[in-house]
C-alpha positions as CSV (number, residue, x, y, z in Angstrom):
1,N,96.0,80.4,90.4
2,Q,98.5,77.6,91.0
3,A,97.5,75.3,88.2
4,N,97.8,78.0,85.5
5,L,95.2,76.1,83.3
6,G,93.1,77.9,80.8
7,E,94.3,81.4,81.6
8,A,94.7,83.9,78.8
9,A,98.2,84.6,77.6
10,D,98.1,88.1,79.1
11,Q,97.1,86.9,82.6
12,S,99.2,88.7,85.2
13,V,99.2,89.0,89.0
14,H,99.6,92.3,90.7
15,I,100.2,92.7,94.4
16,A,100.5,96.3,95.5
17,A,100.4,98.4,98.6
18,A,100.7,102.2,98.9
19,A,100.7,104.9,101.5
20,D,100.4,108.6,100.7
21,Y,100.7,111.1,103.6
22,Y,100.3,114.9,103.5
23,H,100.7,117.3,106.4
24,L,100.5,121.1,106.5
25,G,101.1,122.5,109.9
26,V,101.2,126.2,110.9
27,G,102.0,127.6,114.3
28,G,102.3,131.3,115.0
29,A,102.1,133.9,117.7
30,A,102.2,137.7,117.9
31,S,102.5,139.9,120.9
32,A,102.7,143.6,121.6
33,S,103.0,145.5,124.9
34,L,104.0,148.9,126.1
35,G,106.2,147.2,128.7
36,G,107.5,143.9,127.3
37,G,106.2,141.6,124.6
38,A,106.8,137.9,124.1
39,G,105.6,135.4,121.6
40,A,106.3,131.7,120.6
41,G,105.1,129.8,117.5
42,V,105.4,126.0,117.5
43,D,104.4,123.2,115.0
44,T,105.2,119.5,115.3
45,S,104.5,116.4,113.2
46,V,105.0,112.8,114.2
47,V,104.4,110.2,111.5
48,K,104.8,106.4,111.4
49,N,103.8,104.4,108.3
50,N,104.1,100.7,107.6
51,T,103.5,99.7,103.9
52,S,103.9,96.1,102.8
53,A,103.2,94.1,99.6
54,Y,104.1,90.5,99.7
55,V,103.5,86.9,98.7
56,G,103.0,85.0,102.0
57,K,105.0,82.2,103.5
58,S,104.6,78.9,101.5
59,A,102.2,80.6,99.1
60,A,102.2,79.7,95.4
61,V,101.6,82.2,92.6
62,D,101.7,81.4,88.9
63,A,101.1,83.7,86.0
64,K,101.0,83.3,82.2
65,N,102.4,86.8,81.8
66,N,103.9,89.0,84.6
67,I,103.9,89.1,88.4
68,N,104.4,92.4,90.1
69,V,104.9,92.9,93.9
70,I,105.2,96.6,94.6
71,A,105.2,98.7,97.8
72,Q,105.3,102.5,97.5
73,A,105.2,105.2,100.1
74,A,105.2,108.9,99.8
75,E,105.1,111.7,102.4
76,E,104.9,115.4,101.9
77,V,105.2,117.6,104.9
78,M,105.2,121.4,105.1
79,T,105.5,123.1,108.5
80,I,105.7,126.7,109.3
81,A,106.3,128.3,112.7
82,V,106.6,132.0,113.1
83,A,106.5,134.4,116.0
84,G,106.8,138.1,116.5
85,A,106.9,140.4,119.6
86,V,107.1,144.1,120.0
87,G,107.6,145.8,123.4
88,G,108.3,149.3,124.6
89,G,111.0,147.9,126.8
90,A,111.8,144.5,125.3
91,G,110.5,142.2,122.6
92,L,111.2,138.4,122.8
93,A,110.1,135.9,120.1
94,G,110.8,132.3,119.3
95,S,109.6,129.6,116.9
96,L,110.1,125.9,116.7
97,T,109.2,123.3,114.2
98,V,109.8,119.6,114.7
99,N,109.1,116.8,112.1
100,T,109.6,113.1,113.0
101,I,109.0,110.5,110.3
102,T,109.5,106.8,110.7
103,N,108.6,104.6,107.7
104,D,108.8,100.9,106.9
105,T,108.2,100.1,103.2
106,H,108.6,96.5,102.2
107,A,108.0,94.3,99.2
108,Y,108.9,90.7,99.6
109,L,108.5,87.1,98.6
110,A,108.2,85.3,102.0
111,E,110.2,82.2,102.8
112,S,109.3,79.0,101.0
113,S,106.9,80.8,98.6
114,I,106.8,79.7,95.0
115,V,106.5,82.4,92.4
116,K,106.5,81.5,88.7
117,A,105.8,83.7,85.6
118,D,106.1,82.9,81.9
119,N,107.3,86.4,81.4
120,N,108.7,88.7,84.2
121,I,108.7,89.1,87.9
122,R,109.1,92.5,89.4
123,L,109.8,93.0,93.1
124,A,110.1,96.7,94.1
125,A,109.9,99.0,97.1
126,S,110.2,102.8,97.1
127,D,109.7,105.7,99.6
128,D,109.8,109.4,98.6
129,T,109.8,112.0,101.3
130,R,109.6,115.8,100.8
131,I,109.8,118.2,103.7
132,T,109.6,122.0,103.5
133,T,110.2,123.7,106.8
134,L,110.1,127.4,107.7
135,A,110.9,128.7,111.1
136,G,111.3,132.5,111.8
137,S,110.8,135.1,114.5
138,A,111.4,138.8,115.1
139,G,111.7,140.7,118.4
140,L,111.6,144.4,118.5
141,G,112.0,146.5,121.7
142,G,112.8,150.0,122.8
143,G,115.5,148.5,125.1
144,A,116.1,145.0,123.6
145,G,114.8,142.9,120.8
146,V,115.5,139.2,120.6
147,G,114.3,136.5,118.1
148,G,115.3,132.9,117.7
149,A,114.1,130.1,115.4
150,V,114.8,126.3,115.3
151,A,113.8,123.7,112.7
152,V,114.4,120.0,113.4
153,N,113.7,117.1,111.0
154,V,114.3,113.4,112.0
155,I,113.7,110.8,109.3
156,T,114.1,107.1,109.8
157,K,113.4,104.8,106.9
158,D,113.6,101.0,106.2
159,T,112.8,100.5,102.5
160,K,113.6,97.1,101.1
161,A,112.6,94.5,98.4
162,E,113.7,91.0,99.4
163,I,113.3,87.3,98.7
164,G,113.0,85.1,101.7
165,N,115.0,81.9,102.4
166,G,113.9,78.9,100.4
167,A,111.7,80.9,98.1
168,Q,111.5,79.6,94.5
169,V,111.4,82.3,91.9
170,D,111.1,81.4,88.2
171,A,110.7,84.1,85.6
172,K,111.0,82.8,82.0
173,A,111.1,86.2,80.3
174,A,109.2,84.6,77.4
175,G,107.3,87.8,76.5
176,S,107.9,90.0,73.5
């Protein structure tokens, strides 16, 4: 569409990329014994997403109306780890939940690209992460009862909207 000849006045260019991730993880254990009872519940989630929307190197894009370059990512993670143990002598229980999320979400106009719109140019990147984590345990024993729970969330994100070196961007904002 580099010539921009004969297009309708409302002709727009939309470049979009999206990622939508959902995880529900449940780990659990229960134990009972006349002597000693032990239980462990574990849940783990490891996620890596790459989401990119872009105009490539040296590409030319021309629109009578708008140009939109949008990258969106969303993650929703719910993890539950529970454990319970009952023993006549001792009850030992533990739970662990670990979530590791690594996301790259990029919207860009690559180097030396030429992007022209008679109205507006929108360049946007977003990443929305929601994590709900529940870890719990209970240990009951005639002599001793011990329960422990650990929840770990590690989130690494690189979210950016950028214009490369030498890119030509011309938005005339001529719309109503």
